[in-house]
C-alpha positions, 0 to 999 in steps of 0.5 A: 348815086351819080351826078346826072340826068339822062333823060326828061320826060315831059306828060303831053295832052296830045302827043302828035302836037307836041311832037310838031311843036319840037320838030316843027317850030323849034327845029329838032330832029325825032330819034329813030327809036320814037313811034306811035307811043313816045317821041325821043330827042337827043339833047347835049348829053341826055335825051327829051321825050314826049309821052302821053300824060294819062301814060305817064301818070299811069306808070308813075302811079299818081293822077294825071290832073296837071294842075298849076304851076309845075314848079320847074322850068327847063332852060335853053341857054345861049351865048349872048343876050342878042341870042336870046332877042333873035332866038325869042323874037324867032319863036313868037314869029312862028307863034309861040306864046311868049310868057315874059319878053326878054329882059335883064333879070334879078341874078345878073342874067338875061332872060325870057320865058315861053310856053310848050303846047302843054304850057311847060314852061322853057326860060331862054336865057344868057347866063354871063356866069356860065360858060357853054362849049361849042356844042352848047354844053355847059362848062364850068362856071366862070369865076 
């Protein structure tokens, strides 16, 4: 199996509310392949899909309760601590729930956590040990 991720699908309680968050708050553009049942966003080399939670659970053959901490977060890495502050301030001004204000963290970086409408965790982070190319793709780590 090749080392890659091609699609991340978030099970959401209200598809339109989540689409509005990603489209109108984060400023992302849905792909033309999106429809009333699923929304796709093109990211750097992979896609994010929003799909109704009940439908996703049914497709996977699991319960749809989605209770408690889900055991993962998504990350949006930037190029500086200042950029973390700017992104988080902009999102907070738009009413986004900030779970952790930007701060230095134990591993040597600087980060904050926000939540989308379904409380999926997004880390907004500057990692001084990670390089981003001009398109925001992760390149080899800085040694």
